[in-house]
Structures are given as structure tokens and as C-alpha cells.
MDTraj code that builds the backbone (N, CA, C; nanometers):
import mdtraj as md
import numpy as np

residues = "MET LEU HIS LEU ARG SER ILE ARG VAL PHE LEU ALA THR VAL MET GLY SER LEU LEU GLY ILE ALA ALA MET ALA PRO THR ALA GLN ALA ALA VAL ILE VAL SER ILE GLN GLN VAL GLY ALA ASP VAL VAL ALA THR ALA SER GLY SER ILE ASN ALA ALA SER SER GLY THR ILE GLY PHE VAL GLY ASP PHE VAL THR PRO THR SER ALA VAL LEU THR PHE GLY PRO SER VAL VAL VAL PRO ALA THR THR SER TYR ASN LEU SER GLY PRO SER SER PHE GLY GLY GLY SER ILE THR PHE ALA THR SER SER ILE GLY ASN SER ILE GLY PHE SER GLY ALA SER GLY PHE PHE ILE LEU PRO THR ALA TYR ILE GLN GLY SER ALA LEU SER ALA THR ASP THR PHE ALA ALA GLN THR LEU ALA SER LEU GLY ILE THR THR GLY ILE TYR ASN TYR THR VAL GLY SER GLY GLY SER THR ASP THR LEU ARG ILE PHE ALA GLY VAL PRO VAL THR VAL ALA VAL PRO GLU PRO ALA THR ILE VAL LEU GLY ALA VAL ALA LEU PRO ALA LEU GLY MET PHE VAL TRP LYS LYS ARG LYS THR ALA ASP".split()
xyz = np.array([
    [10.4876, 4.2150, 10.6342],
    [10.4923, 4.2844, 10.5053],
    [10.3794, 4.3878, 10.5002],
    [10.4137, 4.5114, 10.4686],
    [10.3129, 4.6154, 10.4578],
    [10.2370, 4.6009, 10.3269],
    [10.1092, 4.6226, 10.3312],
    [10.0290, 4.6162, 10.2111],
    [10.0264, 4.7525, 10.1430],
    [10.0575, 4.7548, 10.0130],
    [10.0602, 4.8796, 9.9366],
    [9.9240, 4.9474, 9.9389],
    [9.8171, 4.8684, 9.9329],
    [9.6830, 4.9255, 9.9342],
    [9.6570, 5.0006, 10.0645],
    [9.7033, 4.9439, 10.1772],
    [9.6826, 5.0096, 10.3066],
    [9.7534, 5.1448, 10.3118],
    [9.8748, 5.1484, 10.2573],
    [9.9509, 5.2735, 10.2563],
    [9.8806, 5.3774, 10.1705],
    [9.8292, 5.3341, 10.0550],
    [9.7608, 5.4276, 9.9659],
    [9.6356, 5.4858, 10.0315],
    [9.5593, 5.3991, 10.0987],
    [9.4382, 5.4459, 10.1662],
    [9.4732, 5.5460, 10.2747],
    [9.5796, 5.5160, 10.3517],
    [9.6209, 5.6043, 10.4594],
    [9.6652, 5.7402, 10.4042],
    [9.7485, 5.7383, 10.3002],
    [9.7978, 5.8623, 10.2428],
    [9.6845, 5.9455, 10.1838],
    [9.5885, 5.8791, 10.1205],
    [9.4748, 5.9509, 10.0640],
    [9.3969, 6.0227, 10.1734],
    [9.3809, 5.9559, 10.2891],
    [9.3088, 6.0160, 10.4005],
    [9.3841, 6.1361, 10.4560],
    [9.5165, 6.1190, 10.4774],
    [9.5985, 6.2275, 10.5322],
    [9.6011, 6.3464, 10.4374],
    [9.6247, 6.3214, 10.3081],
    [9.6346, 6.4301, 10.2121],
    [9.5016, 6.5026, 10.1965],
    [9.3922, 6.4277, 10.2044],
    [9.2620, 6.4927, 10.1960],
    [9.2412, 6.5910, 10.3088],
    [9.2797, 6.5516, 10.4291],
    [9.2657, 6.6400, 10.5442],
    [9.3562, 6.7620, 10.5316],
    [9.4804, 6.7390, 10.4883],
    [9.5760, 6.8477, 10.4789],
    [9.5417, 6.9442, 10.3673],
    [9.4882, 6.8947, 10.2577],
    [9.4466, 6.9835, 10.1504],
    [9.3316, 7.0718, 10.1959],
    [9.2494, 7.0194, 10.2863],
    [9.1443, 7.1023, 10.3447],
    [9.2044, 7.2162, 10.4242],
    [9.3117, 7.1860, 10.4995],
    [9.3819, 7.2904, 10.5742],
    [9.4413, 7.3922, 10.4781],
    [9.5025, 7.3430, 10.3702],
    [9.5660, 7.4323, 10.2727],
    [9.4649, 7.5239, 10.2079],
    [9.3436, 7.4703, 10.1852],
    [9.2403, 7.5522, 10.1209],
    [9.1982, 7.6676, 10.2096],
    [9.2093, 7.6488, 10.3425],
    [9.1706, 7.7553, 10.4352],
    [9.2840, 7.8543, 10.4576],
    [9.4070, 7.8183, 10.4198],
    [9.5205, 7.9069, 10.4419],
    [9.5180, 8.0210, 10.3410],
    [9.5734, 8.1386, 10.3777],
    [9.5749, 8.2511, 10.2846],
    [9.6550, 8.2159, 10.1599],
    [9.6054, 8.2583, 10.0420],
    [9.6767, 8.2322, 9.9176],
    [9.7881, 8.3331, 9.8991],
    [9.8857, 8.2960, 9.8160],
    [9.9984, 8.3857, 9.7908],
    [9.9517, 8.5074, 9.7131],
    [9.9946, 8.6256, 9.7533],
    [9.9644, 8.7443, 9.6773],
    [10.0546, 8.7493, 9.5548],
    [10.0013, 8.8108, 9.4508],
    [10.0839, 8.8329, 9.3330],
    [10.1896, 8.9362, 9.3676],
    [10.2865, 8.9555, 9.2810],
    [10.3915, 9.0524, 9.3079],
    [10.4567, 9.0931, 9.1773],
    [10.5077, 9.2154, 9.1742],
    [10.5890, 9.2610, 9.0618],
    [10.7351, 9.2572, 9.1052],
    [10.8153, 9.1927, 9.0237],
    [10.9591, 9.1843, 9.0477],
    [11.0297, 9.2714, 8.9442],
    [11.1145, 9.3622, 8.9901],
    [11.1959, 9.4446, 8.9012],
    [11.3417, 9.4051, 8.9210],
    [11.4055, 9.3696, 8.8119],
    [11.5472, 9.3322, 8.8156],
    [11.6272, 9.4337, 8.7348],
    [11.7268, 9.4941, 8.7980],
    [11.8140, 9.5912, 8.7303],
    [11.9557, 9.5344, 8.7335],
    [12.0052, 9.4937, 8.6173],
    [12.1307, 9.4191, 8.6127],
    [12.2239, 9.4729, 8.5042],
    [12.3539, 9.4538, 8.5280],
    [12.4535, 9.4831, 8.4260],
    [12.4569, 9.3670, 8.3283],
    [12.4322, 9.3939, 8.2019],
    [12.4359, 9.2904, 8.0980],
    [12.5344, 9.3367, 7.9913],
    [12.6554, 9.2841, 7.9973],
    [12.7597, 9.3309, 7.9065],
    [12.7903, 9.4769, 7.9333],
    [12.7844, 9.5584, 7.8277],
    [12.8146, 9.7009, 7.8403],
    [12.6918, 9.7833, 7.8768],
    [12.5766, 9.7181, 7.8943],
    [12.4509, 9.7897, 7.9176],
    [12.3918, 9.7554, 8.0540],
    [12.2995, 9.8391, 8.0969],
    [12.2160, 9.8078, 8.2121],
    [12.0765, 9.7766, 8.1598],
    [12.0227, 9.6620, 8.2019],
    [11.8903, 9.6187, 8.1573],
    [11.7994, 9.6071, 8.2795],
    [11.6863, 9.6756, 8.2730],
    [11.5856, 9.6680, 8.3796],
    [11.4640, 9.5945, 8.3260],
    [11.4184, 9.4937, 8.3991],
    [11.2996, 9.4181, 8.3580],
    [11.1971, 9.4209, 8.4699],
    [11.0716, 9.4212, 8.4311],
    [10.9620, 9.4137, 8.5273],
    [10.8708, 9.2998, 8.4860],
    [10.8301, 9.2181, 8.5831],
    [10.7417, 9.1055, 8.5528],
    [10.6574, 9.0744, 8.6755],
    [10.5479, 9.0013, 8.6516],
    [10.4600, 8.9626, 8.7608],
    [10.3186, 9.0112, 8.7361],
    [10.2477, 9.0420, 8.8425],
    [10.1104, 9.0915, 8.8320],
    [10.0743, 9.1627, 8.9612],
    [9.9643, 9.2372, 8.9555],
    [9.9213, 9.3163, 9.0709],
    [9.7752, 9.2864, 9.1036],
    [9.7482, 9.2654, 9.2313],
    [9.6128, 9.2576, 9.2842],
    [9.6063, 9.3532, 9.4030],
    [9.5586, 9.4729, 9.3804],
    [9.5577, 9.5726, 9.4873],
    [9.4531, 9.6786, 9.4565],
    [9.4164, 9.7548, 9.5600],
    [9.3185, 9.8620, 9.5439],
    [9.3862, 9.9844, 9.4834],
    [9.3283, 10.0379, 9.3745],
    [9.3835, 10.1571, 9.3108],
    [9.3351, 10.2818, 9.3843],
    [9.4049, 10.3931, 9.3582],
    [9.3716, 10.5178, 9.4279],
    [9.3254, 10.6274, 9.3329],
    [9.3236, 10.6024, 9.2014],
    [9.2803, 10.7042, 9.1069],
    [9.3563, 10.6950, 8.9769],
    [9.3715, 10.8065, 8.9077],
    [9.4455, 10.8101, 8.7817],
    [9.5503, 10.9204, 8.7876],
    [9.6522, 10.9057, 8.7013],
    [9.7620, 11.0024, 8.6989],
    [9.8246, 10.9993, 8.5602],
    [9.8833, 11.1110, 8.5166],
    [9.9542, 11.1146, 8.3894],
    [10.0833, 11.0352, 8.3966],
    [10.1384, 10.9986, 8.2808],
    [10.2522, 10.9070, 8.2787],
    [10.3454, 10.9391, 8.1624],
    [10.4753, 10.9344, 8.1889],
    [10.5772, 10.9402, 8.0845],
    [10.6734, 10.8251, 8.1098],
    [10.7003, 10.7461, 8.0071],
    [10.7769, 10.6231, 8.0277],
    [10.9244, 10.6328, 7.9973],
    [10.9927, 10.5259, 8.0260],
    [11.1308, 10.4886, 7.9905],
    [11.2430, 10.5741, 8.0490],
    [11.2433, 10.5944, 8.1810],
    [11.3568, 10.6615, 8.2447],
    [11.3728, 10.6135, 8.3885],
    [11.4887, 10.6414, 8.4455],
    [11.5173, 10.6055, 8.5834],
    [11.5714, 10.7272, 8.6568],
    [11.5275, 10.7454, 8.7814],
    [11.5804, 10.8507, 8.8685],
    [11.6023, 10.7887, 9.0060],
    [11.7194, 10.7296, 9.0283],
    [11.7426, 10.6574, 9.1545],
    [11.7235, 10.7414, 9.2802],
    [11.7575, 10.8701, 9.2750],
    [11.7484, 10.9519, 9.3954],
    [11.6047, 10.9677, 9.4459],
    [11.5063, 10.9427, 9.3557],
    [11.3654, 10.9487, 9.3955],
    [11.2981, 10.8131, 9.3852],
    [11.3782, 10.7082, 9.3658],
    [11.3257, 10.5726, 9.3484],
    [11.2210, 10.5691, 9.2369],
    [11.2559, 10.6297, 9.1229],
    [11.1666, 10.6331, 9.0075],
    [11.2205, 10.5419, 8.8986],
    [11.1325, 10.4592, 8.8432],
    [11.1651, 10.3791, 8.7259],
    [11.0371, 10.3616, 8.6461],
    [11.0437, 10.3924, 8.5157],
    [10.9261, 10.3795, 8.4320],
    [10.9603, 10.3001, 8.3061],
    [10.8620, 10.2275, 8.2584],
    [10.8740, 10.1478, 8.1366],
    [10.7643, 10.1915, 8.0395],
    [10.7920, 10.1824, 7.9112],
    [10.6901, 10.2163, 7.8132],
    [10.7338, 10.3305, 7.7242],
    [10.6445, 10.3755, 7.6361],
    [10.6799, 10.4809, 7.5405],
    [10.7116, 10.6127, 7.6090],
    [10.8085, 10.6868, 7.5522],
    [10.8482, 10.8150, 7.6119],
    [10.7578, 10.9265, 7.5604],
    [10.6295, 10.9061, 7.5768],
    [10.5300, 11.0081, 7.5417],
    [10.4362, 11.0226, 7.6613],
    [10.3684, 11.1351, 7.6680],
    [10.2764, 11.1585, 7.7791],
    [10.1495, 11.0778, 7.7578],
    [10.1176, 10.9927, 7.8550],
    [9.9908, 10.9196, 7.8560],
    [9.9000, 10.9936, 7.9529],
    [9.7855, 11.0481, 7.9056],
    [9.7051, 11.1357, 7.9910],
    [9.6558, 11.0733, 8.1202],
    [9.6230, 10.9442, 8.1181],
    [9.5664, 10.8831, 8.2394],
    [9.6104, 10.7377, 8.2507],
    [9.6646, 10.7041, 8.3653],
    [9.6957, 10.5654, 8.3994],
    [9.6413, 10.5394, 8.5390],
    [9.6202, 10.4121, 8.5704],
    [9.5697, 10.3776, 8.7032],
    [9.6814, 10.3914, 8.8057],
    [9.6524, 10.4606, 8.9145],
    [9.7519, 10.4863, 9.0176],
    [9.7204, 10.4062, 9.1439],
    [9.8266, 10.3591, 9.2098],
    [9.8158, 10.2855, 9.3357],
    [9.9080, 10.3527, 9.4367],
    [9.8676, 10.3511, 9.5630],
    [9.9579, 10.3988, 9.6673],
    [10.0791, 10.3073, 9.6761],
    [10.1955, 10.3661, 9.7033],
    [10.3197, 10.2896, 9.7148],
    [10.3934, 10.3353, 9.8393],
    [10.4346, 10.2401, 9.9220],
    [10.5128, 10.2742, 10.0413],
    [10.6392, 10.1892, 10.0436],
    [10.7509, 10.2537, 10.0774],
    [10.8801, 10.1856, 10.0798],
    [10.9919, 10.2870, 10.0694],
    [11.1133, 10.2426, 10.0366],
    [11.2277, 10.3335, 10.0293],
    [11.2045, 10.4492, 9.9323],
    [11.2528, 10.5678, 9.9676],
    [11.2345, 10.6860, 9.8833],
    [11.3447, 10.7033, 9.7802],
    [11.4446, 10.6145, 9.7825],
    [11.5505, 10.6190, 9.6812],
    [11.6168, 10.4823, 9.6735],
    [11.6814, 10.4552, 9.5601],
    [11.7682, 10.3377, 9.5501],
    [11.9028, 10.3776, 9.4891],
    [11.9460, 10.4972, 9.5259],
    [12.0746, 10.5491, 9.4802],
    [12.0705, 10.7000, 9.4736],
    [12.1806, 10.7590, 9.4276],
    [12.1902, 10.9046, 9.4232],
    [12.1845, 10.9632, 9.2846],
    [12.1582, 10.8812, 9.1829],
    [12.1601, 10.9277, 9.0449],
    [12.0403, 11.0133, 9.0079],
    [12.0605, 11.1029, 8.9098],
    [11.9524, 11.1848, 8.8564],
    [11.8888, 11.1143, 8.7374],
    [11.8014, 11.1832, 8.6648],
    [11.7244, 11.1202, 8.5590],
    [11.8113, 11.0779, 8.4396],
    [11.7875, 10.9566, 8.3918],
    [11.8512, 10.9050, 8.2705],
    [11.7450, 10.8322, 8.1900],
    [11.7308, 10.8693, 8.0627],
    [11.6322, 10.8035, 7.9782],
    [11.6889, 10.6758, 7.9187],
    [11.6032, 10.5764, 7.9019],
    [11.6438, 10.4481, 7.8445],
    [11.6705, 10.4646, 7.6954],
    [11.7617, 10.3821, 7.6445],
    [11.7876, 10.3793, 7.5010],
    [11.6708, 10.3156, 7.4279],
    [11.6111, 10.2135, 7.4903],
    [11.4932, 10.1484, 7.4337],
    [11.4061, 10.0967, 7.5469],
    [11.2765, 10.0857, 7.5190],
    [11.1819, 10.0360, 7.6184],
    [11.0713, 9.9599, 7.5464],
    [11.0423, 9.8390, 7.5941],
    [10.9374, 9.7579, 7.5331],
    [10.8468, 9.7014, 7.6432],
    [10.7251, 9.6664, 7.6049],
    [10.6342, 9.6026, 7.6986],
    [10.5301, 9.6977, 7.7546],
    [10.4743, 9.6587, 7.8688],
    [10.3674, 9.7356, 7.9320],
    [10.4169, 9.8699, 7.9850],
    [10.3252, 9.9650, 7.9934],
    [10.3548, 10.0932, 8.0586],
    [10.3425, 10.0727, 8.2095],
    [10.4562, 10.0719, 8.2762],
    [10.4626, 10.0502, 8.4209],
    [10.5521, 10.1583, 8.4790],
    [10.5193, 10.2091, 8.5942],
    [10.6057, 10.3079, 8.6559],
    [10.5811, 10.3198, 8.8053],
    [10.6785, 10.3727, 8.8756],
    [10.6618, 10.3940, 9.0191],
    [10.7588, 10.5005, 9.0681],
    [10.7226, 10.5601, 9.1797],
    [10.8079, 10.6570, 9.2468],
    [10.7999, 10.6327, 9.3965],
    [10.9100, 10.5909, 9.4550],
    [10.9139, 10.5704, 9.5987],
    [10.9022, 10.7012, 9.6749],
    [10.9616, 10.8089, 9.6208],
    [10.9591, 10.9377, 9.6889],
    [10.8193, 10.9995, 9.6868],
    [10.7492, 10.9845, 9.5740],
    [10.6148, 11.0423, 9.5619],
    [10.5062, 10.9461, 9.6076],
    [10.5408, 10.8185, 9.6221],
    [10.4474, 10.7219, 9.6775],
    [10.3384, 10.6764, 9.5841],
    [10.3736, 10.6517, 9.4554],
    [10.2725, 10.5972, 9.3652],
    [10.3312, 10.4895, 9.2746],
    [10.2427, 10.3994, 9.2317],
    [10.2734, 10.2921, 9.1361],
    [10.1656, 10.3003, 9.0290],
    [10.2048, 10.2965, 8.9004],
    [10.1064, 10.3179, 8.7947],
    [10.1087, 10.2059, 8.6913],
    [9.9885, 10.1772, 8.6393],
    [9.9672, 10.0759, 8.5368],
    [9.8682, 10.1312, 8.4337],
    [9.8607, 10.0708, 8.3147],
    [9.7633, 10.1170, 8.2153],
    [9.6208, 10.1099, 8.2697],
    [9.5356, 10.2010, 8.2274],
    [9.3974, 10.2028, 8.2755],
    [9.3227, 10.0756, 8.2364],
    [9.3663, 10.0104, 8.1287],
    [9.2979, 9.8887, 8.0829],
    [9.3475, 9.7631, 8.1542],
    [9.4392, 9.7805, 8.2503],
    [9.4970, 9.6625, 8.3170],
    [9.3913, 9.5861, 8.3953],
    [9.3903, 9.4546, 8.3786],
    [9.3001, 9.3658, 8.4516],
    [9.3749, 9.3074, 8.5702],
    [9.3201, 9.3247, 8.6895],
    [9.3851, 9.2773, 8.8118],
    [9.4273, 9.1310, 8.7992],
    [9.5536, 9.1047, 8.8330],
    [9.6051, 8.9686, 8.8319],
    [9.6613, 8.9225, 8.6996],
    [9.6473, 9.0014, 8.5932],
    [9.7009, 8.9600, 8.4634],
    [9.8508, 8.9889, 8.4559],
    [9.9197, 8.9163, 8.3678],
    [10.0660, 8.9218, 8.3618],
    [10.1157, 9.0556, 8.3085],
    [10.2245, 9.1026, 8.3682],
    [10.2923, 9.2242, 8.3250],
    [10.4337, 9.1896, 8.2793],
    [10.4822, 9.2614, 8.1789],
    [10.6183, 9.2379, 8.1314],
    [10.6695, 9.3629, 8.0607],
    [10.7890, 9.4072, 8.0980],
    [10.8463, 9.5257, 8.0351],
    [10.9973, 9.5240, 8.0521],
    [11.0671, 9.5892, 7.9597],
    [11.2138, 9.5946, 7.9647],
    [11.2633, 9.7318, 7.9213],
    [11.3509, 9.7895, 8.0012],
    [11.4247, 9.9115, 7.9656],
    [11.5704, 9.8746, 7.9454],
    [11.6327, 9.9271, 7.8393],
    [11.7756, 9.9078, 7.8166],
    [11.8450, 10.0431, 7.8200],
    [11.9472, 10.0540, 7.9031],
    [12.0283, 10.1746, 7.9128],
    [12.1656, 10.1416, 7.8533],
    [12.1819, 10.1726, 7.7262],
    [12.3033, 10.1333, 7.6539],
    [12.4256, 10.2100, 7.7044],
    [12.5383, 10.1383, 7.7084],
    [12.6670, 10.1969, 7.7465],
    [12.6608, 10.2638, 7.8841],
    [12.5895, 10.2006, 7.9750],
    [12.5787, 10.2503, 8.1117],
    [12.6157, 10.1398, 8.2096],
    [12.6506, 10.1808, 8.3304],
    [12.6714, 10.0869, 8.4403],
    [12.5792, 10.1280, 8.5545],
    [12.5636, 10.0389, 8.6533],
    [12.4848, 10.0759, 8.7706],
    [12.5430, 10.2003, 8.8375],
    [12.6769, 10.2081, 8.8387],
    [12.7427, 10.3234, 8.9012],
    [12.7171, 10.4515, 8.8230],
    [12.7239, 10.4445, 8.6906],
    [12.7027, 10.5663, 8.6108],
    [12.5578, 10.6149, 8.6187],
    [12.4651, 10.5216, 8.6420],
    [12.3248, 10.5598, 8.6609],
    [12.2967, 10.6063, 8.8035],
    [12.3930, 10.5829, 8.8927],
    [12.3753, 10.6227, 9.0328],
    [12.2849, 10.5305, 9.1102],
    [12.2844, 10.4004, 9.0730],
    [12.2001, 10.3017, 9.1411],
    [12.2831, 10.2283, 9.2458],
    [12.2336, 10.2214, 9.3660],
    [12.3011, 10.1505, 9.4747],
    [12.2554, 10.0049, 9.4762],
    [12.3509, 9.9140, 9.4746],
    [12.3211, 9.7709, 9.4746],
    [12.2429, 9.7317, 9.6000],
    [12.1408, 9.6491, 9.5807],
    [12.0639, 9.6027, 9.6962],
    [11.9260, 9.5542, 9.6567],
    [11.8466, 9.5177, 9.7582],
    [11.7083, 9.4739, 9.7406],
    [11.6180, 9.5760, 9.8090],
    [11.5163, 9.6194, 9.7376],
    [11.4259, 9.7227, 9.7870],
    [11.2823, 9.6705, 9.7838],
    [11.2153, 9.6759, 9.8968],
    [11.0808, 9.6191, 9.9111],
    [10.9760, 9.7281, 9.9288],
    [10.8654, 9.7136, 9.8557],
    [10.7569, 9.8119, 9.8599],
    [10.6224, 9.7414, 9.8763],
    [10.5258, 9.8161, 9.9289],
    [10.3872, 9.7712, 9.9355],
    [10.3050, 9.8543, 9.8387],
    [10.2275, 9.7857, 9.7544],
    [10.1421, 9.8522, 9.6554],
    [9.9969, 9.8416, 9.7004],
    [9.9217, 9.9520, 9.6928],
    [9.7811, 9.9505, 9.7321],
    [9.7616, 10.0066, 9.8714],
    [9.6424, 9.9874, 9.9244],
    [9.6112, 10.0413, 10.0567],
    [9.5031, 9.9592, 10.1237],
    [9.4865, 9.9807, 10.2536],
    [9.3847, 9.9096, 10.3294],
    [9.4119, 9.7601, 10.3311],
    [9.3064, 9.6811, 10.3108],
    [9.3210, 9.5357, 10.3129],
    [9.3506, 9.4770, 10.1774],
    [9.3717, 9.5614, 10.0757],
    [9.3995, 9.5120, 9.9401],
    [9.5335, 9.5651, 9.8937],
    [9.6390, 9.4925, 9.9279],
    [9.7746, 9.5346, 9.8931],
    [9.8503, 9.4226, 9.8234],
    [9.9585, 9.4607, 9.7614],
    [10.0460, 9.3666, 9.6938],
    [10.1896, 9.4117, 9.7142],
    [10.2833, 9.3510, 9.6460],
    [10.4239, 9.3825, 9.6704],
    [10.4979, 9.4157, 9.5420],
    [10.5967, 9.5018, 9.5569],
    [10.6943, 9.5338, 9.4527],
    [10.8320, 9.5127, 9.5127],
    [10.9144, 9.4348, 9.4440],
    [11.0513, 9.4112, 9.4930],
    [11.1496, 9.4456, 9.3824],
    [11.2515, 9.5230, 9.4180],
    [11.3544, 9.5626, 9.3232],
    [11.4849, 9.4941, 9.3611],
    [11.5438, 9.4265, 9.2643],
    [11.6739, 9.3619, 9.2827],
    [11.7737, 9.4367, 9.1939],
    [11.8541, 9.5226, 9.2551],
    [11.9485, 9.6056, 9.1812],
    [12.0896, 9.5496, 9.1941],
    [12.1384, 9.4915, 9.0867],
    [12.2749, 9.4386, 9.0866],
    [12.2942, 9.3141, 9.1693],
    [12.1862, 9.2508, 9.2138],
    [12.1925, 9.1259, 9.2898],
    [12.0965, 9.0263, 9.2263],
    [12.1240, 8.8950, 9.2412],
    [12.0352, 8.7950, 9.1808],
    [11.8941, 8.8027, 9.2389],
    [11.7960, 8.7749, 9.1537],
    [11.6577, 8.7663, 9.1992],
    [11.6416, 8.6374, 9.2781],
    [11.6023, 8.6487, 9.4036],
    [11.5899, 8.5310, 9.4889],
    [11.4581, 8.4598, 9.4641],
    [11.4579, 8.3293, 9.4897],
    [11.3384, 8.2476, 9.4710],
    [11.2480, 8.2646, 9.5912],
    [11.1174, 8.2708, 9.5668],
    [11.0206, 8.2868, 9.6754],
    [11.0221, 8.1652, 9.7668],
    [11.0009, 8.1875, 9.8956],
    [10.9943, 8.0764, 9.9911],
    [10.8624, 8.0035, 9.9754],
    [10.8529, 7.8758, 10.0162],
    [10.7273, 7.8021, 10.0032],
    [10.6164, 7.8663, 10.0843],
    [10.4931, 7.8487, 10.0362],
    [10.3765, 7.8961, 10.1091],
    [10.3627, 7.8215, 10.2420],
    [10.3106, 7.8859, 10.3469],
    [10.2921, 7.8177, 10.4759],
    [10.2138, 7.6881, 10.4636],
    [10.1112, 7.6849, 10.3777],
    [10.0310, 7.5637, 10.3626],
    [10.1145, 7.4495, 10.3070],
    [10.2088, 7.4835, 10.2162],
    [10.2957, 7.3803, 10.1597],
    [10.3863, 7.3225, 10.2664],
    [10.4380, 7.4107, 10.3529],
    [10.5247, 7.3642, 10.4608],
    [10.4476, 7.2731, 10.5547],
    [10.3222, 7.3097, 10.5860],
    [10.2389, 7.2275, 10.6741],
    [10.2175, 7.0898, 10.6137],
    [10.1912, 7.0836, 10.4848],
    [10.1691, 6.9545, 10.4197],
    [10.2885, 6.8620, 10.4382],
    [10.4089, 6.9168, 10.4131],
    [10.5281, 6.8339, 10.4265],
    [10.5577, 6.7968, 10.5702],
    [10.5397, 6.8952, 10.6610],
    [10.5746, 6.8734, 10.8012],
    [10.4831, 6.7717, 10.8680],
    [10.3579, 6.7645, 10.8245],
    [10.2627, 6.6740, 10.8883],
    [10.2562, 6.5390, 10.8179],
    [10.2593, 6.5400, 10.6843],
    [10.2396, 6.4158, 10.6097],
    [10.3536, 6.3165, 10.6296],
    [10.4777, 6.3657, 10.6280],
    [10.5912, 6.2728, 10.6384],
    [10.5984, 6.2043, 10.7751],
    [10.5890, 6.2786, 10.8868],
    [10.5877, 6.2096, 11.0161],
    [10.4687, 6.1151, 11.0309],
    [10.3529, 6.1544, 10.9776],
    [10.2349, 6.0688, 10.9868],
    [10.2569, 5.9375, 10.9132],
    [10.3212, 5.9440, 10.7964],
    [10.3504, 5.8222, 10.7211],
    [10.4459, 5.7331, 10.8002],
    [10.5475, 5.7960, 10.8632],
    [10.6411, 5.7175, 10.9422],
    [10.5724, 5.6476, 11.0578],
    [10.4825, 5.7170, 11.1265],
    [10.4080, 5.6576, 11.2376],
    [10.3209, 5.5415, 11.1894],
    [10.2599, 5.5591, 11.0711],
    [10.1745, 5.4541, 11.0163],
    [10.2563, 5.3281, 10.9871],
    [10.3731, 5.3461, 10.9249],
    [10.4589, 5.2313, 10.8931],
    [10.5030, 5.1615, 11.0202],
    [10.5387, 5.2386, 11.1248],
    [10.5843, 5.1801, 11.2515],
    [10.4730, 5.0974, 11.3145],
    [10.3501, 5.1488, 11.3139],
    [10.2383, 5.0759, 11.3721],
    [10.2105, 4.9480, 11.2955],
    [10.2191, 4.9546, 11.1643],
    [10.1944, 4.8346, 11.0842],
    [10.2989, 4.7280, 11.1127],
    [10.4229, 4.7704, 11.1329],
    [10.5283, 4.6731, 11.1623],
    [10.5081, 4.6117, 11.2993],
    [10.4655, 4.6950, 11.3979],
    [10.4404, 4.6434, 11.5326],
    [10.3281, 4.5412, 11.5279],
    [10.2256, 4.5689, 11.4472],
    [10.1133, 4.4738, 11.4344],
    [10.1584, 4.3436, 11.3727],
    [10.2455, 4.3566, 11.2693],
    [10.2962, 4.2375, 11.2019],
    [10.3813, 4.1525, 11.2946],
    [10.4543, 4.2185, 11.3885],
    [10.5367, 4.1439, 11.4843],
    [10.4502, 4.0703, 11.5843],
])
top = md.Topology()
chain = top.add_chain()
for i, resn in enumerate(residues, 1):
    res = top.add_residue(resn, chain, resSeq=i)
    for name in ("N", "CA", "C"):
        top.add_atom(name, md.element.get_by_symbol(name[0]), res)
traj = md.Trajectory(xyz[None], top)
């Protein structure tokens, strides 16, 4: 008969060691997810997540429109904001062939990007790593009428050793992130180790 106390002591030892490994593993970077979906008779674009990346300066900003041919999407008031924080952006230069279309309504943070021009912008008061949320609604539009090509588009925000990610899901479900490598290591090592421990205890008991 295996003793529950012995199993607990063993698991505590294994998990302590593995958590040490996990602490040394790189942490997950934050990311901004943009979802552009058909919702009834409208197209709704949402942006959420956070950014941890090196900025490159400031730039003027006008919100609430989409230009697929230049991979441009902006959220926020449709007025000129004199200065916003700018980040380098690298990735696809378009996500369709459509020209500029202004949103019927826009709420949330002032967020914008252009794949063709290579910039990503946030409010100057933005604190690195804090939550972002914004929504554009294009009433009585479809992805086709906006000229958006269905697909997933991946971008890198920032430069040098301080970068983050932007992912656009246009007309496709937002996929769930895969587990962190450290999490996979914990499962891959802990379960076989527990099995080996139980086998040894049974051999001893025999």
C-alpha cells in the first residue's frame, strides 16, 4: 500500500524543482489581438491585449477607419490627435484590396497601425503592459464590401530586443494561445516522474 504522505513529499520535491526551471524560462510576451468579424449586418473590429515594446517616437493620429490595401486600421475619435507614441511595425503590407472606409462608431483606446508604413501607435499616456480595448463598428458592411481578405495576419511591434506581437484575425475565429514551454516541461516531466515513483514503491512493497 502506498502511503499518501510519501506521494505528497515526492510531488512537492518534484514540483519545487520544476518551478525553479519555469522561473528561468522566458515569460510570455504580451500581445494585441485584433478581430474583424461579420456580426449580423455589420462588420465589428475589436482590439484587445497589451504592449511591451520599445517605442520609436511620436506621430499624429486620426482614428476610426480601415484601409485594407495598406493594412491600416485605427480605433478612437475621428479627430486629429497631435502626438501619439509610435512603434516600429513589421509584417504584411495589406490585408485586402479595399480603400478607406470610416467606422460608423468607435469606442475605447486610441489604437492604430499601418502595415504598409510600418508603424503602430498608442496614446502618449499609455503605460507599458496595461490593458487595451477598443471597438470599431462598420454598419451595413461586409468583409467583402470593405475589401478585407479573410485570414490571419502576424506582425512584430517594436525593435531590437524589445518587441511584441500584433495578430489580426479577419473573418476567422481567434485561436487560443498554445501553452508556454515551461508549462509543457512541467507536465512532461512531472507525470512520468510520478509514475516511476509509484512503480518503485510497489516493487519495494513486493
